[in-house]
C-alpha positions, 0 to 999 in steps of 0.5 A: 174171117169173122170176127170174135165176139165176147158177150161181157158181163158187166163184172167182166175184166180184159185179159190179161195180155195183148189184144193182139194175142187173144183175139187171133186165137179167140177167133180161130177157136170159135170161141172154145177151149181147144183140149183134145183130151192133154187133160186126160178126158177124151171128150167123146161126147163133145167131137173130142174136144172140150165142149166148154165156150168162153163167158158161157156160165163161169167159164173165162177161157184162157190162153196158154201155150200148147207145150206146156214145159216151156217156161214162163219167159220162152210161153211170153215170146211163143207165136199164136200158132203154138197158143191154145184156148184152154177151160180153165179145168182143161187147162189145171188138169193137163198141167197136173199130167205133164209135172205128173209125167215128168216126175215119173220120168225123173224117177225112173232115170235117177240110179237105183239104191244102193245099200239095204237089200244089197246081197 
């Protein structure tokens, strides 16, 4: 298994978190965002996976859970297999889609309001 080496610009800052978590995820992903459409984009031009790479241009990948519903207290205890490399755009869009879907489910579970149009 080859080690993923990031070419770091002078202004590079170390990732927040443990290299024991960061390094295996970057090695597995090849330094490429692992989003396959959770963000709402099809990524159809790039084999159905986001084509953004760590430290190419202004892109800095983040490591976050695949399950975006997890609270932070649980997410920090996840094994590497349940974490993914995300570009900031895909992560932001996927989280937004998840929040909107959760709000929609919550709204559907509420009982209908009574009163105004009752006959």
